[in-house]
Structure formats: structure tokens, C-alpha cells
C-alpha positions in Angstrom: 218.6 131.3 -51.6 218.3 127.7 -50.2 218.2 127.4 -46.5 220.9 125.1 -44.9 219.6 121.8 -43.7 219.1 121.7 -39.9 221.5 119.7 -37.7 220.1 116.8 -35.7 221.4 116.7 -32.0 220.9 113.5 -30.1 220.4 113.9 -26.3 221.7 111.4 -23.7 218.2 109.9 -23.4 217.9 109.3 -27.1 215.6 112.2 -27.8 216.6 114.5 -30.7 216.5 118.2 -31.6 216.6 119.7 -35.0 218.3 123.0 -35.0 219.2 125.5 -37.7 222.9 126.1 -38.2 224.1 129.0 -36.1 221.6 128.4 -33.3 223.2 129.2 -30.0 223.9 126.3 -27.6 222.0 128.1 -24.8 218.8 128.1 -27.0 219.0 124.4 -27.5 219.5 123.8 -23.7 216.4 126.0 -23.1 214.3 123.6 -25.1 215.3 120.9 -22.7 214.3 122.8 -19.6 214.6 126.1 -17.8 216.2 124.6 -14.7 218.8 122.8 -16.8 219.6 126.1 -18.5 220.2 127.7 -15.1 222.7 124.9 -14.1 224.4 124.7 -17.5 228.1 125.6 -17.6 228.7 124.6 -21.2 227.7 121.8 -23.7 229.4 119.0 -25.6 228.7 118.4 -29.3 230.2 115.1 -30.5 232.7 115.2 -27.6 233.8 118.8 -28.2 233.1 121.2 -25.4 231.8 124.6 -26.3 230.2 127.4 -24.3 226.5 128.4 -24.3 227.1 131.4 -26.5 228.8 129.5 -29.3 226.7 128.6 -32.4 226.0 125.0 -33.2 227.9 124.1 -36.3 227.3 120.4 -36.6 225.0 117.6 -35.5 225.6 114.6 -33.3 225.7 113.7 -29.7 224.6 116.6 -27.5 225.2 116.8 -23.8 224.7 119.6 -21.2 227.7 120.1 -18.9 226.9 121.2 -15.4 229.4 121.7 -12.6 229.0 118.0 -11.6 230.7 117.2 -14.9 234.6 117.0 -14.6 234.9 118.9 -17.9 233.2 121.9 -16.3 236.2 122.7 -14.1 238.3 123.4 -17.2 235.7 125.9 -18.5 235.6 127.6 -15.1 239.4 127.9 -14.9 239.8 129.1 -18.4 237.3 131.8 -17.5 239.4 132.5 -14.4 242.4 133.2 -16.6 240.2 135.8 -18.5 239.2 137.4 -15.2 242.8 137.5 -14.1 243.8 139.3 -17.3 240.9 141.7 -16.8 242.1 142.6 -13.3 245.7 143.0 -14.4 244.8 145.3 -17.3 242.8 147.4 -14.9 245.7 147.9 -12.5 248.5 147.7 -15.0 247.3 149.0 -18.4 250.8 148.8 -19.6 250.8 145.0 -19.4 250.8 143.2 -22.8 248.7 140.2 -22.8 249.8 136.7 -24.0 248.0 133.4 -23.3 245.7 132.2 -20.5 244.8 128.4 -20.6 243.4 126.1 -18.1 245.9 123.5 -16.9 245.6 120.3 -14.8 245.5 122.0 -11.4 244.3 125.5 -12.3 245.2 128.1 -14.9 247.7 130.7 -15.7 248.1 133.9 -17.8 251.2 135.4 -19.4 252.0 139.1 -19.4 254.8 141.2 -20.8 255.8 143.8 -18.3 258.9 145.9 -17.5 259.4 144.5 -14.0 258.6 141.1 -12.4 255.4 140.9 -10.4 255.8 141.0 -6.6 253.7 139.2 -4.0 252.1 142.5 -3.3 251.0 142.8 -6.9 249.4 139.3 -6.7 247.5 140.4 -3.7 246.2 143.5 -5.5 245.3 141.4 -8.6 243.4 138.9 -6.6 241.4 141.7 -4.8 240.6 143.3 -8.2 239.5 139.9 -9.6 237.0 139.7 -6.7 235.6 143.1 -7.8 235.3 141.7 -11.4 233.5 138.7 -10.1 231.1 140.8 -8.1 230.3 142.9 -11.1 228.8 139.9 -12.8 230.0 140.8 -16.4 228.7 138.5 -19.0 231.3 136.8 -21.2 230.1 138.3 -24.6 231.3 136.4 -27.6 231.9 137.9 -31.0 233.2 136.4 -34.3 235.5 138.7 -36.2 237.4 138.9 -39.4 241.2 139.0 -39.4 241.2 142.7 -40.3 238.7 143.5 -37.4 240.8 141.5 -34.9 243.9 143.4 -35.9 242.1 146.6 -35.1 240.9 145.4 -31.7 244.4 144.3 -30.7 246.3 147.0 -32.4 248.1 147.8 -29.1 248.8 144.2 -28.2 251.8 142.9 -30.2 251.5 139.4 -28.6 248.0 139.1 -29.8 248.9 140.4 -33.2 251.5 137.7 -33.5 249.0 135.1 -32.5 246.6 136.4 -35.3 249.4 135.6 -37.8 248.7 131.9 -37.1 245.2 132.3 -38.7 246.6 133.5 -42.0 245.2 131.2 -44.7 243.1 129.3 -42.3 239.3 128.8 -42.2 239.3 128.7 -38.4 236.8 131.0 -36.8 238.3 134.0 -35.0 236.4 135.0 -31.8 236.8 137.4 -29.1 235.3 137.5 -25.6 234.5 140.7 -23.6 233.8 141.0 -20.0 233.1 144.6 -18.9 236.1 146.7 -20.1 238.3 143.8 -21.3 238.4 142.1 -24.7 240.6 139.0 -25.3 241.3 137.0 -28.5 240.0 133.6 -27.5 238.2 130.5 -28.8 236.6 129.8 -25.4 234.8 128.1 -23.9 233.7 130.4 -21.0 231.1 130.2 -18.2 228.1 132.6 -18.7 229.4 135.4 -16.6 232.2 136.4 -14.1 230.1 135.7 -11.0 230.7 131.9 -11.5 234.3 132.2 -10.3 233.6 132.3 -6.6 236.4 130.1 -5.1 239.9 130.8 -6.5 243.4 131.7 -5.4 246.4 133.3 -7.1 249.4 131.1 -6.2 252.6 132.5 -7.7 254.4 134.3 -10.4 257.3 133.0 -12.5 259.2 133.8 -15.6 258.1 132.1 -18.8 259.4 132.5 -22.4 256.9 133.7 -25.0 255.5 130.7 -26.7 258.0 128.4 -24.8 260.8 129.6 -27.0 264.0 130.3 -24.9 265.1 132.7 -27.7 262.1 134.9 -27.3 261.3 137.5 -24.6 260.7 136.6 -21.0 257.1 137.1 -19.8 255.6 137.0 -16.3 253.4 134.0 -15.8 250.7 134.2 -13.0 249.6 130.8 -11.7 246.2 130.3 -10.1 243.6 127.8 -9.3 239.8 127.7 -9.0 237.1 125.3 -7.9 233.3 125.3 -7.9 233.2 124.6 -4.1 235.0 126.3 -1.2 236.0 123.0 0.5 237.5 121.7 -2.7 239.7 124.8 -3.0 240.8 124.4 0.7 241.6 120.8 0.2 243.7 121.7 -2.9 245.5 124.4 -1.0 246.2 122.0 1.9 247.6 119.5 -0.6 249.8 122.1 -2.1 251.2 122.9 1.4 251.7 119.3 2.0 253.5 118.9 -1.3 255.7 121.9 -0.4 256.7 120.2 2.8 257.4 116.9 1.0 259.3 118.4 -2.0 261.8 115.7 -2.9 264.4 118.4 -3.8 264.3 119.7 -0.2 264.1 116.3 1.5 266.7 114.9 -0.9 269.2 117.5 0.5 268.0 117.0 4.1 268.3 113.3 4.0 271.6 113.4 1.9 270.3 111.3 -1.0 271.3 113.2 -4.2 272.8 116.3 -5.6 272.8 118.3 -8.9 275.8 120.1 -10.3 275.9 122.6 -13.2 278.6 120.6 -14.9 276.0 117.9 -15.6 272.6 119.6 -15.9 269.6 117.2 -15.6 271.8 114.3 -14.3 271.7 113.3 -10.6 274.7 112.6 -8.4 273.7 109.9 -5.9 275.2 109.9 -2.4 276.1 106.6 -0.6 272.6 106.8 1.1 270.9 107.6 -2.1 272.8 105.0 -3.9 271.7 102.4 -1.3 268.1 103.6 -1.8 268.5 103.2 -5.6 270.0 99.8 -5.3 267.3 98.5 -2.9 264.6 99.6 -5.4 266.5 98.1 -8.4 267.1 94.9 -6.4 263.4 94.6 -5.6 262.5 95.0 -9.3 265.1 92.5 -10.3 263.8 90.0 -7.7 260.3 90.3 -9.0 261.4 89.8 -12.6 264.0 87.1 -12.2 261.6 84.2 -13.2 259.5 85.5 -16.0 261.9 88.1 -17.6 265.3 88.0 -19.3 267.6 90.9 -18.4 270.1 92.0 -21.0 272.5 95.0 -21.4 272.8 96.8 -24.7 274.9 99.6 -26.1 274.2 103.3 -25.2 275.0 104.8 -28.6 273.8 103.9 -32.1 274.0 105.0 -35.7 271.1 107.0 -37.0 270.2 104.0 -39.4 268.8 102.3 -36.4 266.6 105.3 -35.4 265.6 105.8 -39.0 264.4 102.2 -39.1 262.5 102.6 -35.8 261.0 105.9 -36.8 262.6 107.8 -34.0 264.9 109.9 -36.3 261.9 111.5 -37.9 259.6 111.8 -34.9 262.0 112.3 -31.9 265.3 113.6 -33.2 265.1 117.0 -31.5 264.9 115.2 -28.1 268.0 113.0 -28.7 271.6 113.8 -27.9 273.4 113.6 -31.2 277.1 112.6 -31.4 279.5 113.6 -34.1 281.0 111.0 -36.4 284.6 111.9 -37.0 284.8 110.1 -40.2 281.8 111.8 -41.9 281.8 115.1 -39.9 278.1 114.6 -39.4 276.1 114.0 -36.2 275.2 110.4 -37.4 275.1 108.8 -33.9 272.8 109.3 -30.9 272.8 108.3 -27.3 269.8 106.1 -26.8 266.7 107.8 -25.4 264.8 104.4 -25.1 265.6 100.7 -25.3 263.0 99.6 -27.8 265.2 99.4 -31.0 268.1 97.7 -29.2 265.7 95.0 -27.9 264.3 94.5 -31.5 267.9 94.1 -32.8 268.6 91.5 -30.1 265.4 89.6 -30.8 266.1 89.6 -34.5 269.6 88.2 -34.0 268.3 84.7 -33.4 265.5 82.4 -34.6 262.5 81.9 -32.4 259.8 79.2 -32.2 256.2 79.8 -31.3 256.8 77.6 -28.3 259.3 80.2 -26.8 256.9 83.1 -26.8 256.3 85.3 -25.1 259.9 86.4 -24.6 260.3 89.4 -22.2 263.6 91.4 -22.4 264.3 93.9 -19.7 267.2 96.5 -19.5 268.1 99.0 -16.8 270.7 100.9 -18.8 271.0 104.7 -18.6 269.0 106.7 -21.2 269.4 110.2 -22.4 266.9 112.7 -23.6 267.7 116.3 -24.6 265.1 118.1 -22.4 265.2 121.9 -22.6 267.0 123.4 -19.6 263.9 125.3 -18.5 262.0 122.1 -18.1 264.4 120.4 -15.9 263.0 119.8 -12.3 264.8 117.8 -9.7 264.4 114.1 -10.3 261.0 114.4 -11.9 262.4 115.9 -15.3 266.0 114.9 -16.1 268.2 114.3 -19.1 269.8 111.1 -17.8 267.6 108.4 -16.3 267.0 104.6 -16.1 263.9 102.7 -16.7 262.7 99.2 -15.7 262.2 99.0 -19.4 260.8 95.8 -20.9 259.7 94.5 -24.4 257.6 91.5 -24.9 257.6 89.5 -28.1 254.5 87.4 -28.4 252.0 85.8 -30.7 248.8 87.7 -31.5 246.7 85.0 -29.7 248.7 85.6 -26.5 247.9 89.3 -26.2 244.9 89.0 -23.7 246.8 86.6 -21.3 249.9 88.8 -21.5 248.0 92.0 -20.8 246.4 90.4 -17.8 249.8 89.1 -16.5 251.4 92.5 -17.0 248.5 94.4 -15.4 248.6 92.2 -12.3 252.4 92.5 -12.2 252.3 96.3 -12.3 249.4 96.8 -9.8 251.0 94.4 -7.3 254.2 96.4 -7.6 252.4 99.7 -6.7 250.6 97.8 -3.8 254.0 97.3 -2.2 254.4 101.1 -1.8 250.7 101.7 -0.9 250.0 103.4 -4.2 246.6 103.2 -5.7 246.5 103.1 -9.5 243.9 104.1 -12.2 244.0 102.6 -15.7 243.6 104.7 -18.9 243.3 103.5 -22.5 245.0 105.8 -25.0 244.3 105.7 -28.8 246.0 106.8 -31.9 247.6 110.3 -32.0 247.5 112.6 -34.9 251.3 112.2 -35.5 251.9 108.4 -35.9 253.5 105.8 -38.0 251.8 102.8 -39.5 248.7 102.2 -41.5 245.1 102.7 -40.3 244.5 99.1 -40.7 247.4 98.2 -38.3 246.1 100.7 -35.9 242.6 99.3 -36.1 244.0 95.9 -35.2 246.2 97.1 -32.5 243.5 99.2 -30.8 240.9 96.5 -31.1 243.3 93.8 -29.7 244.5 96.1 -26.7 241.0 97.3 -25.8 239.7 93.6 -25.8 242.6 92.5 -23.6 242.0 95.4 -21.2 238.3 94.7 -20.9 239.0 91.0 -20.4 240.9 92.0 -17.1 237.5 93.3 -15.7 239.2 96.4 -14.4 237.7 99.8 -15.0 239.4 102.2 -17.2 239.2 105.8 -18.7 239.6 106.6 -22.4 242.3 109.0 -23.5 241.5 109.5 -27.1 244.4 110.6 -29.2 247.1 110.1 -26.5 248.7 106.9 -27.7 252.4 106.5 -28.5 253.3 107.3 -32.2 253.7 103.6 -32.8 250.7 102.1 -31.0 247.9 102.4 -28.4 248.6 101.9 -24.7 247.4 101.4 -21.3 248.6 104.0 -18.8 248.7 103.6 -15.1 248.1 106.7 -13.1 249.0 106.4 -9.4 247.7 108.4 -6.5 250.1 109.2 -3.8 249.4 109.8 -0.1 248.2 113.4 -0.6 245.9 112.6 -3.5 248.1 113.7 -6.4 248.1 111.6 -9.6 251.3 110.5 -11.4 251.4 108.8 -14.8 253.8 105.9 -14.3 253.5 102.5 -15.8 252.5 101.7 -19.3 251.6 98.7 -21.6 251.9 99.7 -25.3 250.9 97.4 -28.1 253.0 97.8 -31.2 252.3 96.2 -34.6 254.7 98.6 -36.4 258.0 97.5 -34.9 257.8 94.0 -36.1 257.2 95.2 -39.7 260.0 97.8 -39.5 262.5 95.3 -38.0 261.3 92.3 -39.9 260.8 90.3 -36.8 259.5 86.8 -36.9 259.0 83.4 -35.3 258.4 79.9 -36.6 254.9 78.8 -36.2 253.5 75.4 -35.5 253.1 75.1 -39.4 256.9 75.7 -39.8 256.2 78.9 -41.6 257.5 82.4 -40.6 255.0 84.6 -38.7 255.0 88.1 -37.5 255.0 88.6 -33.7 253.7 91.6 -32.0 255.5 93.7 -29.5 254.4 95.1 -26.0 256.4 97.9 -24.5 256.1 97.8 -20.7 257.4 100.1 -18.0 256.4 99.9 -14.3 258.3 102.7 -12.4 258.6 104.9 -15.5 262.1 106.1 -14.7 263.8 105.1 -11.4 264.7 108.8 -10.9 261.1 110.0 -11.1 259.7 107.1 -9.2 262.1 107.7 -6.4 261.1 111.4 -6.3 257.5 110.2 -6.1 258.3 107.8 -3.2 260.3 110.5 -1.3 257.2 112.7 -1.5 254.7 109.9 -1.0 256.4 108.8 2.3 257.6 112.3 3.1 261.1 110.8 3.4 259.9 108.3 6.0 260.6 105.2 3.9 259.4 101.7 5.0 262.0 99.8 6.8 263.0 97.6 3.9 263.5 100.7 1.6 265.2 103.0 4.2 268.9 103.6 3.5 269.5 103.5 7.3 267.1 101.0 8.9 268.3 101.1 12.6 270.5 103.5 14.5 272.3 102.2 17.6 272.8 104.9 20.3 275.0 104.0 23.3 274.3 106.3 26.3 277.9 106.2 27.5 281.3 104.7 26.7 280.6 102.2 29.3 278.2 100.3 27.0 280.3 100.8 23.9 281.2 97.1 23.6 277.5 96.1 23.9 276.5 98.7 21.3 279.1 97.3 18.9 277.8 93.8 19.5 274.2 95.0 18.9 275.3 96.6 15.6 277.2 93.5 14.5 274.2 91.3 15.2 271.9 93.4 13.1 274.4 93.6 10.2 274.8 89.8 10.3 271.1 89.5 9.9 271.2 91.7 6.9 269.9 94.9 8.6 271.4 98.3 7.6 272.4 99.4 11.0 274.6 102.4 12.0 276.4 102.8 15.3 276.2 106.4 16.4 278.8 106.7 19.1 279.7 110.3 18.6 280.6 112.4 21.5 277.5 114.6 21.2 274.7 114.4 23.8 272.1 111.6 23.5 269.4 114.2 22.8 271.3 115.6 20.0 271.9 112.2 18.5 268.2 111.2 18.8 267.2 114.5 17.2 269.5 113.8 14.3 268.0 110.4 13.8 264.6 111.9 13.8 265.6 114.4 11.2 267.1 111.6 9.1 263.8 109.7 9.5 265.5 106.6 10.7 262.7 103.9 11.3 264.3 102.6 14.5 266.7 103.9 17.1 268.0 101.7 19.8 269.0 103.4 23.0 271.5 101.3 25.1 272.3 101.9 28.7 273.8 99.7 31.4 270.5 98.1 32.2 270.0 97.0 28.5 273.6 95.8 28.3 273.3 93.6 31.4 269.9 92.1 30.3 270.8 91.6 26.6 268.0 94.0 25.7 267.4 97.1 23.6 265.2 100.2 24.2 263.4 100.8 20.9 262.3 104.3 19.8 260.0 103.8 16.8 259.9 106.6 14.2 256.8 108.8 14.7 256.1 107.5 18.2 257.5 110.5 20.1 259.5 109.9 23.2 257.9 106.5 23.9 260.4 103.6 24.2 259.8 99.9 24.5 262.3 97.5 25.9 262.7 94.1 24.1 265.2 91.3 23.9 267.8 91.9 21.2 267.0 88.6 19.5 263.3 89.5 19.4 264.0 92.9 17.9 266.3 91.4 15.2 263.6 88.9 14.4 261.0 91.6 14.3 263.0 94.0 12.0 264.1 91.2 9.6 260.6 90.0 9.2 259.5 93.6 8.4 262.2 93.8 5.7 261.3 90.3 4.4 257.6 91.1 4.1 258.2 94.7 3.0 255.9 96.1 5.6 254.8 99.7 4.9 255.4 101.0 8.5 257.6 100.0 11.5 255.7 98.1 14.1 255.4 98.3 17.9 256.3 95.4 20.1 254.0 96.7 22.8 256.4 96.3 25.8 257.0 99.8 27.4 259.9 100.8 29.5 
């Protein structure tokens, strides 16, 4: 028998290790140093994370992951899900176990039980988890055959179903055991249960088995974990802040939008909400009026268009199909995006190299058939609008265009006080187009991104199915990241739609296409803004900018004059002369988060002044001349100031 050749592992400093196939990762780490072994959470082999007890099965770049590495947190949280399942099975042996992955903000585990879990159940499970942690059980890994795994999980029908996925596959089947509990799992895990020191069970909710609404409903327990106590506390504080800022709650409180069961996933915008929408859309139009061409296109197309674009084969299940009465088939679809309609429009005319780049933008309503269980306020809807743009340009213009669009997008976020991070996403597994086209597209977009000089993070395999992209993740005021804008480079659409332009040589040339969005969808962006500002919008964006409050009927004529002066200056002013007490009307204005309230009494009327209450300043009032206040508020609107200002003169 001939021994298998050793694998060569390359360490970050360039040193190498030759290891026999099957060597445990922990044994490799031990050769680097005992202190590093104590700090190790897991390792990375050629970019793939595996735990210390998993055998090395290939050579390549080898890196030790400690808790300082961002990837370590996912390993800890995955182990937390396993510990959660251990605790639940101790207290509820009848619970059938499903899946338990790490997710962006924590982890969850699905269980099949007769009755939903209660808050008291979660308290008991968390207490039991702390016992499991204190017992410091090692995560013992074992590789098993299909038959052996079926014996281990003979009483767990959900795991047996999962095992069916391995039929005919050469994937390694592994189990992990901590103390009394064994789970079917590919890992990775931390060395033992004591690593999970700072965690919290958050909630329980229903979840369909394997996300299929036709299957049984399970109970999903959500939780989170961190390596440091202060990080857990900060996260829980952010969650509490997020709960207070929930756009669904504030949207109702501020009377911005409603949802009705007759139109699931489509918002009804109130007059105030419509004003908010129109202000945002007007701002976007204003910024784009010089360099972009706005067009309107049909909402419904025959499937031939979607077949040509590639969406019919890749995206059909997410499209609302429409019956063709002539054929009896669902041959039409409401458009889920604007790309093909823009390509049709570009192709309808001839273009010279001198005209490029051409930037077409559309604000039409789009429709995507999201499953009902995924709908969530304004952040996940079925009907939405995008500030959707497609740029048609020459290949030699890519770098300049990416720089222009990047600056355009980042300056847009600056207006709202949003910080953005850039991410470069490469080809996904499911894609259209040849590898040669993808090589060209990825090379061109990466070079253009690097030419901007801005830092970015790599998102391997996360590109669109037609091309690589630059994503813009924004951080809101409580530190949450939202993926919003995108710049996507597409070499496939020009081929599929036979797009061309006439070059300097009078010959036909193929342009390239950039797909660009800034807000993402207006619905989702407005949800983010509601939560980012906690409903306290900047003056320029607020549906109601100034509320005028006469103290008595005696000053009603002056209050009407003040309101008229504000409106004439383009300020959204509301006269609140209801018969309620002044304190009640002030309190209502505070609840509506109106930026400015003007309290008018006899003294103000005689002097041509206003007593200004600034949002967030408590009971403090400042008395200023009416003309001075009008100039002040109009300047804040013109400059799109983030916060209302104080004139400094106190009553």
C-alpha cells in the first residue's frame, strides 16, 4: 500500500508545514506554538473555515482563527445553537430537532413540539444552557456512514429527512457530541462548551420546516452570543433602540402608511406619508436632472422579453405571472425590475460613441412575488419602486463612470448622515454568460473600484447572476448595516439584446451596461430613514415642518398670517387652532415629531414675532422676528440641514 502524499500548508508569514492527510487541524496549530493553540477557535484552509477537530483534507493557505478574527464569531454562535439544542433536549426530551445555524446577528434552532414555547420556557432553557457551559463538555466530532447516522437519529424524523440529502453524495457525514447530546452537523464548533460565556435567548417564533409553508410549523428560538460581555450589552441596547424605532410602529404613530389584507405586501401611503415619499423622490429627481434621462416604461411584458434577458429561467418563481386570454397560458409578467425595458428602449435607436455614457432612470412600480411569510412592513414588500438606472457606455469609460457613480451614491447618503461601506461581489454559482465574459467584467469592475482609492471588502460568489457588482452597505444611527446601493457591471445584456453603438471608425461596437441603484427601493429606504431618525426627520424631509399654535382666539388673525407667510415661502406649515388646551396641542406636536412649533400670544402678535419651540429642546422657547424665522427655516430646507437649529434668543 502506497502512503498518500502529504499536503503542504502555507502560513501567513510564508512558512510551510507538510502534513499527512487526516491530520487534525489542532495538531497543525500545535506545531506553530502552544500559546496559539490555546487561543485558537478554528482554522481556515484555502479560505474555508473548519474547527480544530476536523482532519486536514487539502493543502493551501492555512490561517489560525482566534476570537479577534471576525469569522470566529460565526463559529461561536453555531456552537451556541448546539448548546441550545442540548439544553432543550434535557428539559424537553420530546422535542424533535431541526436545524441550528449561525446568522448575521446571532443564531437560532428549530424544534418540533406539541405546543409553542413560552417566555418561561426560554428562561428555563437559558438557565440550562449556563449549566451546559459550566460543565465544559468538549465538542467531540465523529465521521459516520449513512447507516450509522440513521441508527443514531432513529428517533429524530427531521434529522432522518436531512440524511436523505446525502444519498448518492460523497459528502462526509459528521456528528458532534457535547455531553449527553449528539447532533448531525458539519461544524465548525469551538473546542468546548465553556467558550460560550456571553449569550442571550431573545425570542421564539413559528417557522415552517425547511422554509416550506406546506410543511409542518416548528418553533424557532432566536439567540445571540459574543466573545465579550460589553459587546453583548451593546447589541442588546441596539436591539432595544431598534424596537423603539420600529418603522411599523412609528409609521402608525406618525400616520405615514398602512397595510391592508386586500393588498398584502403593498403599502397605502397617507397624505403625510405621500408628502414624505414625494419629497424624497423630488430630491432624487433634482440630483439626477442634469446627468440622467428619466423615462417611463410599461409594467407588463410578454415572457419573450424575460427569456431574452434570462429572468424567465432564473427568476420566474419570483414574478407575478399574468394569464394571456388568447393562449390560456401565463405568458405575461408584471415587471420585477427595469433592466430589460431599458435595454429595449436603448436598442430602439442608433447611438454614436459621442453620446455615451447614456443613463436611463425609471421610478415605475415593480412587483416581486415574495412569500407571505417573508413580508415585513416596508422592508420586504411585493410592490415597490426603485431609483433604478442603467448606464450604456464604452468599455474605456468604465473607470470614470464607476468613480462618478460612487461619488454620486456616497454624497446621497451623506445628506442623511448615513455612513457607507463598499463591498465587491464576484460571480455566483448560478449565472449566465461565459467564464471569459465574467473574467473581463470582474477585472474591469475591480480595477475601476480600486481606481477610486476607496477601501472595500470582498464578497466572493455574491454577484448578480449576470455580472459582478459593488454593493454599498450603510450604517444607521444605531450601528446597523443595511445593503442599499449597487453598481453592477453587465457584459451579458448587450449580447442578449444585441446592443450596439457606432464607433469613431463608423463600425458597430458592443457597449457595456451598468445597473445602478442608490436607495434600493423607496419603500425600504424610507423604512430605514424612519428608524435612522426615529421618526424625527430633518426639516426638509419632515411632512409637517412647522406647526403654528395660537394661544387664544384673540391672536387667530395673526396665526393665520404667520401660517400664510410660511406657506408662501415654501414651508409645510400647519395651523393648529383646535379648541384643545395649548399643552395638549404642544404634546400632540411632540408626538408627531414636528421640527418647529410656533406659540403665538398677544405679545408676539403685537411685535410681529414668534415664540419658537425646537424639537428635542424641551420647554425652552426662543422669541424671534417672524421674518428671521422664515429665513432660518427656508435656509435649513434649502441646505437640507440634518437638525433644526437654535436662534439663541430666549424668552
